[in-house]
C-alpha positions in Angstrom: -31.6 -4.2 -4.1 -34.3 -2.0 -4.4 -33.7 2.2 -5.1 -34.2 3.1 -1.5 -32.0 0.8 -0.3 -29.2 2.1 -3.1 -29.8 5.6 -1.9 -29.2 4.4 1.9 -25.9 3.0 0.9 -24.6 5.3 -0.9 -25.7 8.1 1.7 -23.4 5.8 4.2 -20.6 5.9 1.8 -20.3 9.4 1.3 -20.8 10.0 5.0 -18.1 7.6 5.7 -15.6 10.1 3.3 -16.7 12.9 4.6 -15.7 11.8 8.1 -12.6 10.3 6.7 -11.6 13.6 5.0 -12.2 15.7 8.5 -10.4 13.4 10.1 -7.3 13.9 8.0 -7.9 17.6 8.1 -5.1 17.9 10.7 -2.7 15.8 9.2 -0.4 17.8 6.6 0.7 14.5 4.5 -0.2 11.3 4.1 2.3 9.2 2.2 1.7 5.4 1.5 4.7 3.1 1.1 4.0 0.2 -1.1 5.7 -2.8 -3.1 4.4 -4.7 -5.8 5.4 -7.7 -4.1 6.0 -9.1 -0.7 9.5 -9.8 0.9 11.1 -6.1 0.0 11.3 -5.1 3.5 8.4 -2.5 3.2 7.4 -2.5 7.2 10.8 -2.3 8.0 11.8 0.9 6.0 7.8 2.1 7.3 9.1 1.5 10.7 12.5 3.4 10.5 11.3 6.5 8.2 8.3 7.4 10.9 11.3 6.8 13.7 13.7 9.4 11.9 10.7 11.8 11.0 9.7 11.4 14.9 13.4 12.2 16.4 13.9 14.9 13.7 10.7 16.9 15.3 7.8 15.9 13.0 4.7 15.0 14.6 4.2 11.1 12.8 1.7 8.6 12.8 1.7 5.0 11.3 -0.9 3.2 10.0 -0.7 -0.4 9.5 -3.0 -0.9 6.4 -1.3 -4.8 5.7 -4.2 -6.3 7.6 -3.0 -10.0 6.6 0.6 -9.5 8.2 0.6 -6.5 10.6 4.1 -5.8 12.1 4.4 -2.1 12.7 3.7 -2.0 16.4 6.5 -4.8 16.9 8.7 -3.2 15.0 7.7 0.5 16.7 7.6 -1.2 20.3 3.4 -0.6 20.1 2.6 -3.8 21.0 0.8 -4.9 24.4 -0.6 -1.2 24.7 -4.4 -0.8 25.5 -6.0 1.3 23.4 -8.4 4.0 24.9 -11.6 4.7 23.7 -12.6 8.5 23.2 -15.6 10.2 22.9 -14.6 11.1 18.9 -13.1 7.8 18.4 -9.8 5.7 19.5 -6.3 6.9 20.7 -3.5 5.4 18.9 -0.5 3.7 20.5 2.5 5.2 21.3 5.6 4.0 19.7 9.4 4.3 19.2 10.1 8.2 19.1 6.6 8.9 20.0 5.3 7.8 16.7 1.7 7.0 17.1 0.6 3.9 15.9 -2.5 2.1 14.8 -2.5 -1.5 13.8 -5.0 -4.7 13.6 -2.3 -6.4 15.8 -3.3 -4.0 18.7 -7.1 -5.7 18.4 -6.0 -9.6 18.1 -6.5 -11.3 21.7 -3.6 -13.8 20.7 -0.1 -13.8 18.8 -1.1 -16.3 16.5 -4.7 -15.1 16.0 -5.1 -15.0 12.1 -7.3 -12.2 10.2 -10.6 -14.1 8.9 -13.3 -12.6 7.0 -16.8 -13.4 6.8 -18.7 -13.4 4.0 -22.1 -13.0 2.8 -23.8 -16.6 3.4 -24.1 -18.8 0.8 -21.1 -17.2 -1.3 -18.3 -19.2 0.0 -16.8 -20.2 -2.7 -16.6 -16.2 -3.5 -15.1 -15.1 -0.3 -12.1 -13.8 -2.3 -14.6 -11.5 -3.8 -15.6 -9.9 -0.3 -12.3 -9.8 1.4 -10.7 -7.0 -1.2 -13.9 -5.3 -0.5 -13.7 -5.6 3.4 -10.1 -5.0 3.5 -10.3 -1.8 2.0 -13.2 -1.1 4.5 -11.8 -2.0 7.4 -8.4 0.2 6.4 -10.4 3.2 5.8 -12.6 2.8 9.1 -9.4 2.4 10.9 -8.0 6.1 9.3 -11.1 7.5 10.4 -12.1 6.1 13.8 -8.3 7.1 15.1 -7.9 9.9 17.2 -4.5 11.0 15.0 -4.6 14.8 16.3 -2.4 17.0 14.7 0.6 15.1 12.5 3.0 16.4 9.8 3.1 13.1 8.2 1.1 10.0 8.3 2.9 7.1 6.9 0.8 3.8 5.9 1.9 0.4 5.4 0.0 -0.7 2.6 0.0 -4.6 2.0 1.6 -5.8 -1.4 0.1 -5.8 -4.7 0.5 -4.1 -8.0 -2.9 -2.3 -7.8 -3.1 -1.3 -3.8 -1.9 1.9 -3.9 -4.1 2.9 -7.3 -6.9 1.6 -4.9 -6.4 2.8 -1.6 -5.6 6.3 -3.1 -8.8 6.6 -4.4 -10.1 5.9 -0.5 -7.9 7.9 1.2 -8.0 11.6 0.3 -4.6 13.5 -0.2 -2.2 10.1 -0.2 1.0 10.3 -2.0 2.9 7.0 -2.7 6.4 5.7 -2.1 7.7 2.6 -4.2 9.7 0.0 -2.6 12.2 -2.5 -4.6 14.8 -5.0 -4.2 17.9 -5.2 -7.0 16.0 -7.9 -8.6 14.6 -8.3 -12.3 11.6 -9.9 -10.9 11.0 -7.0 -8.3 11.6 -4.7 -11.1 9.3 -5.9 -12.9 6.3 -5.8 -10.6 7.2 -2.3 -9.2 6.7 -1.0 -12.9 3.1 -2.7 -13.0 2.6 -0.8 -9.5 3.9 2.6 -10.9 2.4 2.2 -14.2 -0.8 1.5 -12.4 -1.0 4.8 -10.1 0.2 6.7 -12.8 -3.0 5.7 -15.0 -5.2 6.5 -11.8 -3.6 9.9 -11.7 -2.3 8.9 -7.8 0.5 10.7 -6.9 4.3 8.5 -6.6 7.2 10.3 -4.9 9.8 8.0 -5.9 11.3 4.8 -5.5 13.7 3.5 -2.9 15.7 0.6 -3.5 16.1 -1.8 -0.3 18.8 -4.8 -0.1 21.4 -2.8 -2.3 24.0 -4.4 -0.6 25.1 -5.8 2.5 26.5 -4.6 5.3 29.3 -7.2 6.9 28.7 -8.0 10.8 32.4 -8.0 11.1 34.3 -5.1 9.4 31.0 -2.6 8.9 31.7 -2.4 5.2 29.1 -2.6 2.2 29.3 -5.4 -0.2 27.1 -6.9 -3.0 24.1 -9.2 -2.2 22.7 -10.0 -5.4 24.3 -10.4 -8.7 24.9 -7.8 -11.0 24.5 -4.0 -10.2 21.6 -2.1 -8.3 19.4 -0.5 -11.4 16.8 1.2 -9.1 18.3 4.4 -10.2 17.9 3.8 -13.8 14.2 2.4 -13.1 13.1 5.2 -11.4 14.5 7.5 -14.4 12.4 5.3 -16.8 9.6 5.6 -14.7 9.7 9.7 -14.6 9.5 9.4 -10.8 12.6 10.7 -7.9 14.9 7.8 -7.1 15.0 8.4 -3.3 17.8 6.4 -2.3 19.4 2.8 -2.1 19.4 0.8 1.6 21.7 -2.0 2.1 20.4 -5.0 4.3 22.1 -4.8 7.7 21.7 -7.9 10.1 21.3 -5.1 13.1 18.0 -4.2 11.2 16.7 -7.5 12.6 17.8 -7.2 16.2 16.3 -3.8 16.2 12.7 -4.3 14.7 12.5 -7.5 17.1 13.1 -5.4 19.7 11.0 -2.6 19.3 13.4 0.0 18.3 14.3 1.1 14.8 18.1 1.4 13.7 17.7 4.8 12.9 17.3 5.3 16.6 19.7 2.5 17.9 22.7 2.9 16.0 21.8 6.1 13.9 25.7 6.0 12.3 25.4 2.6 10.5 25.3 2.7 7.0 21.6 1.5 6.9 20.3 4.1 9.2 22.3 6.8 7.4 20.6 5.6 3.8 17.1 6.0 5.6 18.1 9.3 6.8 18.7 10.1 2.8 15.0 8.9 1.9 13.6 11.4 5.0 15.3 14.1 3.1 14.0 12.8 -0.3 10.3 12.7 1.5 10.7 16.4 2.9 12.1 17.4 -0.6 9.0 16.1 -2.3 6.9 18.0 0.1 8.5 21.3 -1.6 8.3 19.9 -5.2 4.6 18.8 -4.4 3.5 22.9 -3.3 5.4 24.3 -6.5 3.6 21.8 -8.5 0.1 22.7 -6.7 
């Protein structure tokens, strides 16, 4: 690549960063929800937090950055909506409780359409190298080109991976993080790696949420153990020097609510899982106060 080509690429990157910064100027807070591994209920948590915040009167957006398995549009009841192109970008879909939703799922023509990445010709064997770069670029473009308007909070559902939050925090201005775990030794181990990775990069972690910390009996409504041993999320948060935002039990009604596109915090706010999520919302707001005092 010649020096003139390199200068041109650099100018494009700088321009993209400025556009994203300008777009998020009207967004008060950007909070990414991340997990070191998949299968911990991260997307369900994002959908319910977004709906709970919006139901309380906050102006909320939800960006689905998990491009390989986008589910937020489904969980927030925004699937099937036609996105409208306006002069300065794309207007997001509107989901449950008025949450503004942007997801790659809204662009796919068929339900079973996979996300496929084109790679430079002749580098098929190294496609995985380009996939990471294209993935981050695609998320940045979605965040930049979406007309979010004035928001109190933009929640981002990041794909699983120990390095994801640190990587995306370099791309998206003022991004904070919430880490999700479940009460298993494997999940705790990966979460430690995720948080340490983020802390070394200087990214700000608000706190930790322990999901599936118990099981809500569908017959009596009582919460009992789901995994062997006691949940240790609170101790893990203390060891990592971050806030513990709450424990959420697994409730069979969560699946039904997600399938119907109506988060449980709206359909059954008195349930144990919805009540636990309301406590996490309070922790998010307390995290805002702590941030302001530090800054």
